Structures are given as C-alpha cells and as structure tokens.
C-alpha positions as CSV (number, residue, x, y, z in Angstrom):
1,M,-34.8,3.3,-53.0
2,G,-38.6,3.2,-52.2
3,Q,-40.4,4.9,-49.3
4,Q,-39.5,3.3,-46.0
5,T,-40.7,3.7,-42.5
6,A,-38.4,3.1,-38.9
7,I,-39.9,0.9,-36.3
8,K,-37.6,0.3,-33.4
9,G,-34.9,1.1,-35.4
10,K,-35.5,-1.1,-38.5
11,Y,-36.7,0.5,-41.8
12,M,-39.5,-1.2,-43.4
13,S,-41.1,-0.3,-47.0
14,N,-44.5,0.8,-46.9
15,Q,-46.1,-2.5,-48.1
16,D,-44.1,-4.1,-45.3
17,W,-45.3,-1.3,-42.6
18,I,-48.9,-2.0,-44.0
19,A,-48.3,-5.8,-43.6
20,H,-47.0,-5.1,-40.0
21,A,-49.5,-2.9,-38.6
22,Y,-52.9,-3.3,-40.3
23,P,-55.8,-4.1,-39.8
24,L,-55.9,-2.1,-36.7
25,Q,-58.1,-2.6,-33.5
26,Q,-60.0,0.4,-32.6
27,I,-62.3,1.2,-29.7
28,T,-64.4,4.2,-30.1
29,I,-66.1,5.6,-26.9
30,R,-68.1,8.6,-26.7
31,L,-69.4,9.8,-23.0
32,Q,-71.6,12.8,-22.3
33,G,-73.0,14.7,-19.2
34,T,-75.2,17.6,-19.0
35,R,-73.9,20.9,-17.5
36,H,-75.2,19.8,-14.0
37,S,-73.1,16.5,-14.2
38,D,-70.0,16.2,-12.2
39,K,-67.1,14.5,-13.1
40,A,-67.2,11.6,-11.4
41,A,-70.6,10.6,-13.0
42,I,-69.0,10.7,-16.3
43,I,-65.8,8.6,-15.2
44,D,-68.5,6.1,-13.9
45,Q,-69.6,5.9,-17.2
46,L,-66.1,5.2,-18.6
47,E,-65.8,2.7,-15.9
48,T,-69.1,0.9,-16.8
49,V,-67.9,0.7,-20.6
50,L,-64.7,-0.5,-19.5
51,A,-66.4,-3.4,-17.7
52,R,-68.8,-4.4,-20.6
53,L,-65.6,-4.4,-22.8
54,K,-63.5,-6.8,-20.3
55,A,-66.8,-9.0,-20.1
56,G,-66.7,-9.4,-24.1
57,A,-69.0,-6.9,-25.3
58,A,-68.2,-5.3,-28.7
59,S,-70.4,-2.6,-28.7
60,G,-73.2,-1.0,-26.3
61,N,-74.9,2.0,-25.4
62,E,-77.1,3.5,-22.3
63,H,-78.3,7.0,-22.7
64,D,-81.3,9.3,-21.9
65,D,-80.5,11.8,-24.9
66,D,-78.1,13.9,-22.8
67,F,-76.6,11.8,-20.5
68,G,-74.8,8.6,-21.0
69,Y,-72.6,6.7,-23.4
70,D,-71.9,4.6,-26.4
71,F,-69.0,2.3,-27.7
72,V,-67.6,0.0,-30.5
73,Y,-64.9,-2.2,-30.6
74,T,-63.7,-3.0,-34.2
75,K,-61.2,-5.8,-34.4
76,A,-60.2,-5.0,-38.1
77,V,-59.8,-1.6,-39.3
78,F,-58.0,-0.8,-42.5
79,G,-57.7,2.8,-41.8
80,P,-57.7,5.7,-41.2
81,S,-55.5,5.3,-37.8
82,F,-57.0,7.6,-35.0
83,F,-53.2,8.9,-34.9
84,D,-52.7,10.1,-38.5
85,E,-53.2,13.6,-37.4
86,P,-51.6,15.6,-34.7
87,A,-53.0,14.8,-31.1
88,D,-53.2,18.6,-30.7
89,L,-54.2,20.5,-33.5
90,A,-53.8,23.8,-31.8
91,P,-50.7,24.6,-29.7
92,Q,-51.4,25.3,-26.1
93,A,-51.5,29.0,-25.1
94,D,-48.9,28.2,-22.5
95,Q,-46.1,26.4,-24.5
96,T,-42.7,27.4,-24.9
97,V,-41.1,28.4,-28.4
98,E,-39.2,25.1,-28.1
99,E,-42.2,22.9,-27.2
100,V,-44.1,24.7,-30.2
101,Q,-40.9,23.7,-32.2
102,R,-41.2,20.3,-31.3
103,H,-44.9,20.5,-32.2
104,V,-44.1,21.5,-35.8
105,Q,-41.5,18.9,-35.9
106,D,-44.1,16.2,-35.1
107,I,-46.6,17.2,-37.5
108,T,-44.1,17.7,-40.3
109,E,-42.9,14.0,-39.6
110,R,-46.7,12.8,-39.2
111,R,-47.3,14.5,-42.7
112,D,-44.5,13.4,-44.2
113,S,-45.1,9.7,-43.1
114,L,-48.7,9.9,-44.5
115,K,-47.4,11.3,-47.8
116,R,-45.1,8.1,-48.0
117,K,-48.3,6.0,-47.4
118,L,-50.0,7.7,-49.9
119,E,-47.4,7.6,-52.6
120,G,-46.7,3.6,-51.7
121,G,-50.4,3.3,-52.6
122,S,-51.8,2.7,-49.1
123,K,-55.5,2.7,-48.7
124,A,-55.5,3.2,-45.0
125,V,-55.0,6.9,-45.7
126,N,-56.4,9.5,-48.1
127,A,-55.8,13.3,-49.8
128,N,-58.2,14.4,-47.0
129,D,-56.1,13.1,-44.2
130,L,-53.0,14.9,-45.9
131,L,-55.1,18.2,-46.1
132,R,-55.8,17.9,-42.3
133,L,-52.1,17.4,-41.5
134,E,-51.1,20.5,-43.8
135,N,-53.5,22.8,-42.3
136,A,-52.4,21.6,-38.7
137,L,-48.7,22.5,-39.6
138,V,-49.7,26.0,-40.9
139,L,-51.7,26.7,-37.6
140,A,-48.8,25.5,-35.7
141,Q,-46.3,27.5,-37.7
142,M,-48.4,30.6,-37.0
143,R,-48.3,29.7,-33.3
144,L,-44.6,29.5,-33.6
145,T,-44.3,32.9,-35.2
146,T,-46.4,34.7,-32.9
147,L,-44.2,33.0,-29.8
148,A,-41.1,33.8,-31.5
149,S,-42.1,37.4,-32.2
150,N,-43.6,38.1,-28.7
151,R,-40.2,36.6,-27.4
152,A,-38.1,38.9,-29.4
153,H,-40.3,42.1,-28.2
154,S,-40.2,41.4,-24.5
C-alpha cells in the first residue's frame, strides 16, 4: 500500500494530499523596531499591515531602514509549507519531561510525514527540509535526556 496521510480521520495518498492542500496561500510579514521602540508601536505596524491586506493590497512596505514593516501575500505557493518544521526547534527551559516527550513525538510525526511526501515525489518539500527536522529531533531528544537525567538526580 502507498504512503498515506490522515486528514480528519480519512486517509489520503500523498498525491491526493497534494491535490487537497496545494497550492498553499501564504502571507509573510516582517516587522521591526529599534531598541527604543515600544511594543505598542510595533503592534501598530501589524495593524497597518492588516488594514492594507483587508483593503486588497498584496504587498507593501514602509520603513526608515531600522523601523518599519514589509509584507507579501502569495495566492499560490507550491511549497515549502511554513509548518513542515517544528514551530519550536528548541524546547523551552521550563518544560516538563512529559511536554518534551510530546515535542519529540510531534517532531517525529512531522519528520515521518515529510519523508512520505519525499518518497511520494512531492516537489513541495526537499532533502534540506528533512535535514532541518532531523536536526530539530536530535536537539529535542538531547533536551529530553537532560531533563530525564536531572529528574533522576533530584
């Protein structure tokens, strides 16, 4: 049987998954302030971007080299997904062993999904995406080992 992906309890082949999900829509927003900027000023930039997107702009920018924003809305992107990598490559220092175990499991599932996409011939992912996930998995496993060891010695 070919590689499959589960969506809402239904299994799809990689080709069906690609047909279902791709092309992706993506909005990339970059906001920047100086060390003297307050959080409210940067949030104001985000609200300006939101208003411009709602008004129909597909891209835009305003900055003075060190304070400002830029954004791009892309209606059809064939990859990679922003979320083919773990959202948090390094577990937080205050996480419990159980939370890091779930993090390791999540990265493992993402890695396995990406492997299935690659094996299925997807052009939306590549070997570098797999390498990033495998590196993230090693970091999470190291964090888990450290936490478990600290717990054992407490």
